[in-house]
N, C-alpha and C positions, 0 to 999 in steps of 0.2 A: 336494375343499377339502385344495390340497397343505399339506404337513406339514413346509412351509419357515419359516425363520427370519427371512430378512431378504426385500426384494426386490433384484436382482442390482445396485440402487446402494450398496444397505446390506451389503452383501455382505464388501467389500474390506477385508482387515484383519483378518476376524473369523473366532475356531476353532471349527472344528465341534468340535459335541459328538462326545464319542466313546460312542456306542451300540450298538458292533459286538462280537461273544464277541474278550474277549482274548486272543492265545492263550496266551502267556507275558510275566509283567512280572518287574521285580527286586523289587519291592513289592506285599504282599499290598493287596488293592482299600482294606481300610479304612482303609489308610494312604496311598494314595494319591489327595493331590488333584485329580488330572488324569482319576480314573474317579468318576462321579460313578452308572453305574448300566450293566447289562451285560445284555444279552436283555433287555431290557425293552420292553413295548409303550412305542410315542406316545405321550403322552398325549390323553385326551380326554372328552368326556362322557360323566359316567355315567348308561348307561340303561339299559335289559332287554328282553329278546327273548320274543313271545307265538307262539301257534300261530293268533291270532283276533283280530278287533277287540272282542268283547265281555271279554274276558279282559283284555285288553291298557289298555280305560280303569276299571281296577283300578286301576292302577300300581302296587301294593304287588310290589317285587321278588321277597317271598317266597311269591305266587300265579302265579309263575310256574314250571310245571314244570324248565325248563332253570335252576335259578337253585336251587342248597346254599349254607344256609349252613354257616361249617365253626367259628362260635362255642360254646363250650363248655367243656369239662374235656380238657385235653391233661398229656401226661406234659412233662418239665418238670427240663432236667439244668442245673444253674449253677455255675460256676466264678467265683472272686476275682479270677482271672487268665488270660488267653487260652492259658498253657501251659501247664496245668496240666487242659487240656481231652483227653480218650483222641483219638489221632488217627483214630480208626476211628466216633466220634461220631456220624458224622451217615450211615454204611450202614446200608443197610438191616436188614442180620444181625442189626443189635448191641441185642444185648436191653436193653427198658426197663422190665424188672422193678425197680432199683434206684433209679428215679428219682419224684420227687417229682408231685402235682398240681399244675395252675397253672388260674389262670379267664384266656379268650383272651374279648374284650378284655378290657385291663388292666393297667398296670405292675408288673411283678416286686416290686420294691423295697415296694410294698404290700401284697404277698402272701408276704415273709417274704424275700426274696431280694436280697441286697446292701443300699446303704441309699442312703433318699430324702435329697437333697440340695438347698439351696434359694441360691443367688445372684443377686444384680443383675446385677453389668455382668460381675465377674471368668468364666473360665475353670475349671470346677471341675475340672479335668480335670490345667492344670498350674500351678504357683504362679507368682504376680507379682511383680515387682519391687515392693518401696514406695516406693520414689521416684519411679518411672517411670509406675506400676499396671500397665504392658503384663504378658505372658508372659514367665516367663525361659527360655524354648526356643520361639522362632521357628515362627510356623504352615509348613507342616504337619506337626509334632513331635506325634505320638503315643505316649501313656505304655506302657510292656511291664506296667505293672498293670493292665490294663485287663481290666473283666469281661466275661463273656461269656455265654448263656442257647441253650439249645440246647432246642428247645421241636417235639413228635414226635408228631405222632398218625395212626389209618387212612382214609385218604378210595375214598369204595364210587366207581368213574367207572358209570355205567350203561353197557352192549354197547352201546346203540343213541346216545349222546352217539358215538360211533367210526367210526358210520355215517354220512358225507358231516357231519360237524357240524367246526368248528375249539371245544378248549376252553380256559377261560380261568382263572386263577389269579387274585384280586384278594387283595391285603393293602391293605389302610385306608390303616393308618396306621405305621411300626412302627420303633424307635429305638434305636441310630442306626445303623449299618452293617450292611445286613440281606442273608443269602444264601439263598437257598430250594434243595434237594434235593428228588426224589422219587426213590422207589428208589433210593438212595445216590448218583445221579445230580446235579452241578450242572447245576442252571434259570439260577441268574440272580443279580446280585446288585441293590442299588437303596438309596440315601439318599435324601435329602428327605422328615424320619419323617411330616411332615405332610400330603402326599399320598401317593394310590394308587402301589403298586406291580402290576403286571399283569402279567401273564408267557403265554403261549400253552405249553401242558402238552402238546402231542398225543404227541408224540415221545417223552416220558418217563412215560406212563402205560400201562395193560393196562387190562380189562374188570376188575368185580370190584374187589379189597381192597387198593390201592395204600400207598407208605410214604412218608410228607411229613415229614419235614425242616425247620423256617426257624432258621438262625443268627445272631445277634446280637450285634452287639458294641457294648457299650456308649458306648463312644467312638469314631467315626470322624471323617475329615479333616471329612466334613459337620458336625460340632459347631462347629467354627468359625463357622458362618454362624448357627446354633441358641443364639445365647445371651440366648433371651429371659429376660423378669423375671419366669421362673415356676420350678415341680421341675424339677428336673430330674433325671428321672426316664426309663426305660428298657421296651421289650418291646413288646409287637404292642397299640397303644390305642388302633387302631380297627376295624372290621367285617371281618372275612376268609370269602369264600365264591367260591367255585369257578360258572361260570354255562357255556353253551357259546350257538353260535350256528351256523347254517348256512353249508355251506364258502362260498358265497357270501352277503353279508349287508353287512349298514350295519356302515363302520367308523367313521364318526363323520357330524355333520351340523352347518349352522351354519344359526342362525333367528335373521333380521333382522326386527324386528315392533315399526316406531317408529312416529313420524307424521307429519302432511304439517304444511305452517305452518300448517297454525287450528288444530291441536293437537285435532281432532275426529277425523277419518278414518285409519284405518291403511296403514299401509303395511307389506307383509308380501315376503318372499322365502326364500325353502329350500335351502340351498345339504347336497344328500347326496353323501359318500362309498361308494362301495359296492368290500369288498374280494370278489378271487378269491384265498381260502389253499387250496383242493384241498383233499391231505389235510393240511393243517393240522401240517405238517412246518417248521422253519427251516433244516434245509439239507437238501439233496439227498444220497439216500443211493445205494451201488450201484447199489439193483434199478431208481430214481427210473425213475416213470413221467411223461412230461413233461403238465404241467394242462392241459385244455384253454382255452381263452377262453370265459367267459361273456357271457351279451346279456339281465341282466334288468332286471326293469319295473321301474321306482320309482314310486311316489305317495305321495300326501298327502290327505290330509281335516283341514279344520281344523274343531271344532266347536265353537261356543259354549256359554255355561253350561245352556242349553234343550235341546242337543245337537243344535242345529240346523247345517249344513253350511255355512258361508261362505265357506269357499274348498277348492278340490278340484283336481288335477294329475296326471298319470303322463306317464313318458317309456322309450324303452330305451334302456339304455346297454351298450357293448361293456368290458367287462375283459380284458382279459391274464392268463394263467394266474399267478400268484402274482401281481397286481399289483394295483394301484388305480385308478379312476379317480372326478372329483367332473366331479357335476352339479350345475345352478343354475336352478332353475326361474323361469321368465319372474318378473318383481317388479309386486305388484298393487298395488290398492288397495280399499280395505274401509270403503263409509264408514260412519260413527257409532259406529264400533267403542265395547268399555267398555272405557276406560283403568287398568292398572295404574297404582296409587300407594299409597302406607303407608295413607291415610286410603278407599279403594278397590283394596282389593287382586283387582282381576276379571282371572279367567285365562282363556285357552281351551284345550283340548286339539290339542294336536297327533297326530296317528296317521298313522305313516309304513308303507310296505309295502316290502318286496323282493321279488319272482316271481322266480327264478331261473325261463329257460324253458325246460321238459324235468325239472323237478322237482315234485312233491307239495307241495314246502314252500314256505310264503309266510309269511316272516315279519313280526311285527308290533312298532313299536315306539311308543311313545306317548310324549310331553311335552308340559308346562304350558307355555305362550307368554302373554305379556304382552304390552301396546302400552304405551310410553312411550316420551319421549323425552328424556334425559340432554344437554344441553350446555351450553356456556357462549356467554352473547351481551350486546351489551353494551346498557342497561337506560338508560334518562332517567326521572328522576324526582327529587322533593326540590331540584333545580334545581343535577341534576346530571348527569351518568351513568356509571356501573358495569359493569364485567364481572362479570355474576351467576351464579350455575349454576340454569339453570332446568327444574323437572321437567312437562313439558308445560305449559312456557309459566311458570309461574310460580316464584317467585324464592323457595321453601320457606327454613323453616328448620330444620336438622338437630338435631334432640332425641338425643344420640345418648350411643353407654355404649359404653367397651373392654370386650370381651369374652374371657378365657380358658379354656380347655376345663377346667374342674375340678368332679371327683366326689369328694367325703370319703371314699368307701369305695375306690373302683376307680383313684386318681388323674385321669388324662386323659382317661380313655373314659368319655362323656356319656353319659347313654341319653336316647331319646326323653320319652321322661317326664321326666326333670331340664331339658331343653330347651322342655319346652308351657309348665313349672311361672316357666323364667326367661319365657317370651313371655306368657305373660299375665300377670305380674309389670311386664313394662316395658308390656305396652296399657294395663295400668289404671292406670299411672302418670303415661304420655302419652309416654312412650318412642316416636320411629321410625323410628330406626338404630342398625343394632351396627357400629362397627369392630371386623374380627379381627384379636386382638392377640393374635401377631403373626405371621401364622401360617393359610393353609385353614383353616377349619372340617372337617364328614363332612357329605357331598352331602346327611342327612335335614338338616339345620341347615336349609342353601338351599332344600331345598323347602320348607320349615315357614313360611322369612322368604319365599319366592313369594308361598306360601298367603294365612299368617296380618297379610300387610303390613308391612315392614320394609326400609327403606331399607339393603346391606347396602357397607361397605365393606370391599373383598375385599383383602387385605395377605400379600405372596411371604412364604415362609415364609424370609426371609433378616435376619437380625442379628447385627452380630458386633462388639457392645458391645464387649466384655474388648481391641479395637485402638484404640479412641475411632477419632478423627477427622482425627490428623494424617496424616503419613509413612506410618504403621505399617498404615492402616485397609486392610483387603481391599480394599472400590471399590478404592483406585489401583492398585492390583494386576494387572495381564492376566494372570495366569498360574490368578489367580480367576476370568476372566471367565467358563468354562465352568459352575462352579459356578451360579455368580450367573442367567445367564440360560436354564440348564435347571429352578431352580426358578420366572424367572418362565413361560415356558411350561406348567408342568405345573399354576399355577394357573389362568391365561388357557383352555388348551384344556379344562380339567374345566369352570369355571365360566362359559366365556360365554355360555351359554345361557340364563342363570339370568334372570327379569326381576327379583329384587331385587338383586342384581348391579348398582351405579348409578357407583362410580368404582373405579380397580384402583389400586393403592399397591405402591412398589417395594420397602418392606420399610422397616426401622426400625432408627437411631438404629444403621447399618453406615457411617456418616460418606458424603462422595460422594466420585466420582469418575468414570475411563474405562467403570469397568464397570455404572455404573447409568448414564451416557450410552448406552451399549450397549441395554439392556435396556427405558429408556424409549423407544428411537427402535425398539423393535419390539412395542411395547405400542403405541404411535402409528402406527402402519404394519397391525397386525392391528386395529384398531379403524377404520382410514382404508374409509371407503364402508359399512360394517357398525352399527356401533350406537353409535359416535363417544365414546363415556363417556372422562372424565376422564382423566387419569395425576397422581398424587400422590403426593410424597416427602418427608417431613417436612425429614429433613438437607439437601436440596438448598434451604431457606426460601423466599430469593428469584431465585433462580437456574434457568433456563429448565427445565428437567427437572419442573417439578413446574405444573401447571397451576392448581394453588390453593394461595393460603398454607395450609401446616397448621398454624401450633406448636404449642408446648407450654407448658404454665401460665401462657401470659399474667392479667394481673390483671386488677380491673374499671378500674382508670385507664386501662391500654396498650389495654384493647378499646375503651372513649370516645374514646381520639386518635387509635386508628390510622381508627377506624369515622368520625370528623369529619375527617380528612386524608383520608380516601379509598384506594385503592390499583387495581391493577392488574386485577386479579385478583379472586374471593371468596376470603375468608378465614375459614377452622374448622379452629380448633385442635383439631386431631388427639387430644390428652389436655390434660383441663385440673379442676380442680377435685379433686385430690388427696385421696382417701377414704379416706384409711386409721383405721382405728379413727374416736373422735368428732372430727368434723372435718364437712368441706361448708360452710363458713361462708364469707359471700362471693357465694354463690351468685346472689344474688335483685339484687346490684348488677352482676353480669358479663350478666345473661339481660337486664335493666334498659339495657344498652348495645348487646345485639346485636339485642332489640326498637327501638329508636330509629333503627340505622342498615341499608340497603342489603346493604352489601356483604361486612357483619356474619350470619352465615347457621349459625350453632348452633356445635356443638360436640362432645365425643368424653369424660367425665364416665371421670376415671382409678379404679376399674375397677368393675367388676360384682358379683363377687363375691368374699367372702376365702377367698383359700386355701388352708384348714386342710385338716389331715386328720386322720379319727375315728381316735382311739386312747383306751386307759383306763390310768389310772395303776394303782399296785398293790391300790389297794383298789377292782376294778372299777370306777370313776367316771369318766365319757364328757370328754374335753379335743379342742380341736382344735390339732395338734401343727403346727409354724410349724419354719423355718428354726432349724438347731441340736437340736432337736430327738431327733436321731438322730444315731448315731457317737458317737463320740469326738473333741473339736477340730477337726471336720470345718468347712470354706469354708462361711461361713453369714452371710446378710442379714438375719438374726433373723425380725424379724416385718415384715419389707418388704413382704412380699407379701399382707398382709394388709390390700390398700386397698378392699372392695366396696363396695358398698351395700346387701348382702346374706348375712347368714351363711354360713358352708360347708351348711347345711340351706337355705336358700333363704328365712329368715325375716329379712325388712327392717328393715337398723338405721332409727330414728329418725329419719334422715336424709332417710331417702325422702317423710317427708312434705313435703320440702321440693323435692325433686327433682320431686314431681308439680306442684305449684304453681306453679313459675317454668317448667315446659314446658305448662301446660293450655293447649288451646284455646280458651279465652273470655279475655277482658280486661274488667277493672272497673276505672272511672274516677270519682272524684267531680268532676260539675263544678262542683256550689257547693252545698254540703255544707246549708248556712240554709238553702236553697231544696227538700233533699233530692232533688235532681236527679243522678243518674249514667248512665253510658253506659258500654254492656256490645255487646264487640266478640267477632265470630267471627272469632277465627285460624286456624278451617283455610282450604285452599287452591283445597278441589274442593268441600268439603262444607253443603250446608244443613243450617239446624239444626231441621227440622224432626222429626228422631228426638233429641232434648232436651226436656229440659222446665226452664224457668226458674223458679226461687220465690226469694223474698226475707222476710223474717223479720227484725221491728226487735225487739229484745234491749233488754230495762228491767232494770237491777240484775241479769243473767245468765239471767232468764226471757221467754220469749215471749211478747208484747203485740200482735203482729198480723203476718199472714202471705200470702202471697197467691202465685199462679200465675200467669204475667206471659206472655203469648202472645209468641211467636217465633216469625219465621220471616227471618230473614237469609240474605239472599248468602254466596258465602264474602268473609271480609277485610271485611264489611258491620258496619256499630254501627247501636245504635237508643238512643234516652232513659228512662228508666224516672224515676217521680218519685214520691215516697211521700209525704204526708198528714202535714207536719209537726206540725199542729194537734193530732196522738195524745202527743204529745212534751209530756210534763209536767215543770216547772218541780221542781230538785231532784233528780232523778233521774242514772243514768248508761245514756248509749243505745248499740247500736250495729245496725246495716243487716249483716244477713249476706246472700251474694246464694250459691245451689247450682244446679249446674247437672246435671242425672240424665241417664240415656240412655233415653228411651221405648221401645227394642226391645231383645230382647240381641242380641249379636253373637258370633264363636267367640269371644273369650275376653273379654268382658268382659257380665257380663249384664244383667239391664232393672232399672233404680232406680237403676244404681246414678251412687256423685257420683263424675262423671269433672271438675271445678271447681268452686270456691269463691270470694268474697274476703267481705271486713269491712269498714267504715268506721266510724268513732266517731262522731258525730251529734255536733252544736256542741250543747251545755248544762250550766249551772253546778248543780255536785253539792252539795248540800245535805241536812248527814247532823244528826239529832237526835242533839245532847248526852248524852253518857252522866252518871249522875246518882249520884254517891258514895252510900253508904249514910250514914247519920249522927253524929252525931260522938261519939254516946255508945258505938260499940262500942269496946272496949280497942286501945289503941295503944302499945306500946312498944318497947324497943332495949333489946339486954342484948350483954356484952362481956364475953367468957372465952376470956382470951389470944388464938390471933389467929383466935375463932370470933364472929362477927359475926351476932346473932339480933334481927330485925322482926319484931314481931309486929304485924296489923293487924286485928282481928275476928278473923274462920273462919280468918285467911292467915297463915302463918307462913315467912318465908325466911330460909335461913341461907348466910353466904357465910364461905367458910376463905379466909382474907387467904393462909396458907403455900400453898394451891397455885392459889390465885387466882381461883377458881371458885365460881358458888351453887351450891352441893351440896348443898340439898334445897328442896324447893316444896310446903308443903301447904296443903290447903285441904278441911276439915273432916277434918281426921287423914289424909285421901287423898295420899300422896305421889306426885308425877308426876313427881323426876326417877328414871331408873335407877339404882344402884350409885353414887348419890354424884355424877354424872356430870351437873352440872347447866349452866346458861349459862356461856358461856366466849370471850374472842376467837377469832375464827379469819380466816383469811387465805389458806388454801391449800390446792388438790385436789390429788384422784392426778392427776399430769401425763397428759395425752393425749398420743398420739405425735408432733402438732402440737410442743406442750408439745417433749419433749423435740430434737425435730428443732430449737427454735429454741434449744435451750440452757437452755431458764425452770427444769429442776431447781436447776440449777448457779449461773445468771444473779440468779434468783432466790429463792436456797435464805436468805436472809434472812429471808424470810413464810413460811417454815415455821418456823425459829427463832423468829418473832413469834407463832404458835402455837403455840408448848410451853412458850419459857422466856422466857414477860413476866414481868413482876416489876410485884408491888401499889408502891405508893409512896404512896397512901392511901386510907384507909376512912372514910369520912364518914353515920354513921346519924342522922337527924333528924326529931322525931314531930312532924305538921302537925296539921292541924285534922280533916282526913278521910282523913287517910292520910300514910304514914309514908315516908321518903327514905330511899335507899343508894345512895350515890356512893364509885363507885371508879374511881381511877388508875392507867391502867397503865404503867410503862414499854416500850416495845419494843428490843427490839436491833435492830429499823430506826433507831433512837435518837428517835423520834418518841414521841407520848400516844395513847393510847385511854383514850377517858373517858366510861364508861357510869353512867348513873345507872335506877332501879329504885327507881320508883313506886307503892306496892303499897297496895289499898285493902281495906278490913276485909271484900267476899264474894269478894275472893280473886281479880279484876282486878288485873293487874299490869303499867302502862306502864314499855317502856324505851325509853329515848333511848340514844344511841351517837354520840359526836362520837371520827373518825379527824384527827388535828392533820399539818399538813404535818408531810414531813421535814426540808424546808429549812427551813423559817419555823420550826421549833420545835429548831433546832438547837444554836443561840449556849446557848437557854435547857435546852436538855440538858444538854449538858457541865458550863454552870455551875450545875447544881442538884446539891443534894444526896445528890437519887434516886441519882445516876449512880455515887456510893460505895458503892451497895449493889447494885447488879450487877458480875456478876464477864465483860467478854468476852475471848476470845481476840484475839488479834493479827489471823486473819480474820476474824473478827467485828467486830474496829473498820474493816476496810477493806473491809466489807461494809455497814457504817453509814453509813459515809461514800458510798459510790455508790447509798447508795437512794435518793436525790433522786430519781435521772436514773431510776430502777427505778419497770415500773406492777406494781402488787397482782395477783396472781392473782384475790383477791375481798375483800372486807370484810362483815365477819358477823360473827355468834356462831355456836354450836352446843350442841348439851346431846343427854342419849338421857332415851329414853318408854319406860313400860314396852311388854316384846313385844306384849300385849294390843293397846294404842294403836295399831293397823297400819292400821285406816281409812283412806280419804284422801280430804276434799273439796276442791277449791281454786275458788278464782274468778281465774282467772286465763288464762294462753296455757296452752293443747294441742291434741289431746287425747294427744300424747305428748313427749316430751321435745325441751327445746327452749334455746337459749342467744342471748347479745346479738348473733350475725353469724350465726343460725341459727333464726331466727321470725317468717318473713313468710308461713308455709304455715301455722303457728299461729291459731287463734283465740281471742279472749278469750270467755270462756264458763264457764259450773260445770262439774267432771266431776269423779266419782266411781272414784278407783281404791286400790292395795293400798300400803304402803309393799313390798311383794315385789313387787308387779307395777311399779314405777315404774323396779325396775331391770332396766339393759339389759346382757346377757353379751357384751360385746365378747371379743373372741377372748385381743386381750390386756389384761385386767381394769385400766380407767381409771377416770379420773372418769365419772358418769353421772347419767340420772334428774333432771336438774337444769329448773324451770319458772321462765318469767320472767314478769314485769309481775303479781303476784298481788296482788291486790286485800284477798283473805283468806285460809285455809286454814287446816284444821280437822285434828287425828288424835284419832280416838275409840275405845272399842274395840265390841264387838260389841253392847251397849245405847244405845252413840249418848253414851256418856259420855267426856268428852276434855277437850281444850285448842280452842279456836279461836283463832289468830294473826290480826291486824287491822293491818294497816300505815298506818302513819302516808300514804304516799305511798302505790309498789308498793311490793313483793317479789321477790327470787326462793328459791326454798327448795327443797332435797332432804330427803327422805324416804326412809330405806332399811334394810335389816336388816344395814347394813354401817358400818363406819367410814368416815373418809377414808381412814384409813391402810390400809384392807386393799385402795384404790386406786393407792396410792403405792405403785412396782412397785419402789422403793430401802427399801421398810421388809420387803421381803420377802427376809430374810435366808440362807434355808434355798434358796434359788432363785440360780445361776451369771449372770455375766453376757450380754448377747449379745456373744460377741467374733465379729471377722470370720474369724480364722483362716486370710487369705489368701495365708499365707506363711509358714515358718517365722523367718521375725528378727518375722513380727508375733505368731506364738503365742509364742516367748520373749517379747517385750515385755509380754506379758499384764498388765494391773495392775488387782487389785480397786479400790486405790487409786485409781488413774488413775480410772477407769472408774466415782467412785463420781458422782452424781447425772450424767455424762455420757450413759453407756448405762441403757435400759430391764434387769431381768433378765428372764429368761426364764420371765414367771410366765402363768399359763392359769384358765381358767375354774373348775378344778375344786381352784382356792388358796382359789376365794370359799366360804365357808358361811355360811349368815345365823346371825346370830348372834342374842342371845337381847335382844335390847330395837334398838328403832327411835333412827337415831340422826337428830337434823333441824338441817341449816342453813338460816340466816336470814341472808339477803344482803341488803346494802343492793345490791348490783353486782358478779355476777360474770364476767369477761371473756370474749370471746368465743372458740369453738375455733379457728377457724383452716381456714383450705384449699385456697391457693390452691396449695400445697406442703406437704410431711414435711419440708421439708430445708435450713429457715431460715426462712421464715414465719411472723411475728407475727399476731396478732390488729390489725386496723385500729384506729386511736390512737381512733377515735370508738366504737369498741369494748373497749377498754383501760380501767385504771384508772391513771393518773398516781400518785404516790405522792406530790408534791409539791405537794397543794391538801389545802384541808381540806373533809372529807366530816361531817356531821351528817346522820342518820338515827332512825328509830323503827321502832315495833310494839305492839302491846298485847297482851296473853295474860289471857284470859277462858277458864273455867272454864265448861264447859257438860253440860247433863244428857240433852238428848234433838236432834234436828234442829230442832224451832220453836226451840230458844234459839239456834242457831246461827244461823238467817234472821233474827232478830230482833237478834239481837246484832252481825252481821257489819254491821248498817248504820249503828252510830252512832259517833260521831265521838268519840275518848278525848283 
């Protein structure tokens, strides 16, 4: 296979890559944008060589005797600036006795050298202009204060490797400008940190011990193309190894393994490129002996999963000395192949051989092959024609997620164990695809995707976001064409044979222009008559150089509109549902549109893992560090890289429940609830349901009253009806229909009997509850007033209200105090702002509601004795200008009915302004302005809060669970009775914020170890939090000892930093170690809390249907019931109060 860049027609006007040894340059390589590599091998598929077929079938590189891993501990010398390096630092004679130790792979910043920096758009090595946001010094400017790390270690070269073999050094990934030296001689140079740098090293080594040195400049001109939204760190961050091949050996290969038009039969063709390296020298020496031509025999066998040979061939080719030759075996058809898809990743084993005539050596090379066909094709359906992306003939939905390389311990080096943990979570949560954001991953990643079944959206290591998209964009400057093309070639040539690679991406957020025209055409030419995979680029938008439209951050409304109108190509958002912190709202709405319209073919959540780095504070307490946690006044985008749906340690966020639900491969629909008729759809495209079990449960008041396993034998995309006997439903009860689908057998990553899909429907029934009967009138009922203290007594219950504080300070039943430290029921309209709240300026915009949760004024307290109860009426004047009226009805047995009314800010404005109460309150001018605006603003929550003793930490609830959920992220939750604790309701978001909420609760209880405590029963439904922390603990602004997250992108911005201006606009630098469990349980009971939002984290607010407009009246209520045991909870929860 020719290592060409274009056909002759496309070559015109295209610059040739600089790949030869540069004898003299005015600038060093790392400062020279025209040099991207020196003496580096042309990229190729990564493979390993073996002596026999039996060895090769194992396919692990480590099992080859021609492979030597160089991972481990190296010697390391670090300099903060390159001019501080000793001149002889790479000489083999230079002593390393004073050098430090460093682990390879692993970024040096997480090992104590230099400073880890996180920025999103800008370049961290050059200040930006605050006005234009562009770098103050134009590319290819490089700072003189450029840190450098020099790695050293011994390498042991077996003598037999220097006999008729060629030796290669492979550095899987190193950032950024990488020089290689062996025994003091410069071997070569490489940029492109996310692709291998491979060097032929025969002429530099001798048998036995040799000195290998790798010198890495933190920044090079290549850094201008590596402005991805992740940690900017340095060093060797992927595997390093030596390996050798016979002098006449496989150079590269290309596998065509597609399907015919029936999608049943395989089309297979192998092209092998063989090289005659001779003695492995790169340059002819004085005593050079011409290398003889060779005539190797090339062969292959293709084996199925049982080891049966389904195809084979051999041929003899001629290769001149120091030359290469390509041979393309005839194309063959293989009937009835087992196809590769994410659902069934069937693989074949390809075993290639190179036998050099006259030599005893046979090189055996294995690789995995999958038969699949990726194409964009016009499909007719639903009364229109759409151009759709087809996998093996089916218009699948890509249920995807973006993934960065991240290991909280090592930086960008991800172990196989972590990869398997990631892929296990993906598969168990119904994800089928990964977008490689924004660079190719390591070899093992692709191998696992091939084996486990994940569609790979492969992306070139190109992002020049810091230059933005105007005329300055590097995409528009031909002098950067070599660099763009080099990175594209590196991606394609290494990954072209992996079955999982489904389409290519030119890069990310790097503008669009001539350079992407060139890379697009190059990829299309290379894919022609090969696998014909689509090529995409998000910045092309609807332009010609993107075969699909891959927008970023569309709303559900946009998807609905685009789906309805149709499009000239498939629409697959490359990024959407920004999962920063407590987020992922509206994901269900987006997928309703995606399932509805054929041209909407999925999307890729941003993103998979929170990129926190494990650190310990001065007290030894662990936390996840993010931008701004390292160095002083460093450029930083704060916690904007904490966007995952899993924590850095891969603990799933609560939002994963929603992710799993919307992506599940079984759909449930209520066809006629009154008749108990439902439809179940198999959403798989290639899989029958015979390996799954369908079960339904009928739930009555939270308990199962009927269940059944339903026979299910559905083909792909087929549906069936399920009907339940509605005769078993009793009047007066609440019923839900639960569906569950379980695996009937284990797969590699999903165990047997694993719940893979579920659904729930509320069945129509009129709920009738028996009324609560209060105690007789003979009970003692009285009220007392002592200054600001009002005491209401009703039999065994005593309620104390403190007018000065505006709270119920005591609630005793039979002498037992339930409120901790006098912190009883009080108004609550605030939450600890989540990251999306900061993005929409909620802490500043809705500040009035924070004040309304603190500075409420009591305008009226009225205690009244009734026949069988006492009443306490409290009216609050809020800083927002409206009223909050709370009535407490206390019964002799301790039952307390709470009714609340939130009055409209606009409706009450005139009355409040004219009332005497206004004179009681003191408002700053700013607060007065906020009051005037409050009628236009939503309320974060409407509720109350109080604190209970720590012993009352056991939680039971009848509502949405089992994990945290919110108004706009609760489709994956189900109504049921759940048991947990106040400790377990807390979720440790990397930057602490609102967490632990549960929606649509009929009732919940908090009890101690003896099941004694309080039962809270909603008039309708309520939301609640019950945590070992206060609302203030999760409010970033309250962490006064933590600095604000300033960007510091320029000296001007650093000078302008102001805590006063940052207040309520920027979050503070808070972490999980700032959250310590308190000695109480704080309970927040809400009529409603607004949604968490999730379309993006830089302006998107909760949708109107998940917001709480302040210009309306709201009435709600609940009842507090003391309980002694679980039986009382069950009995009293079903009463009407």
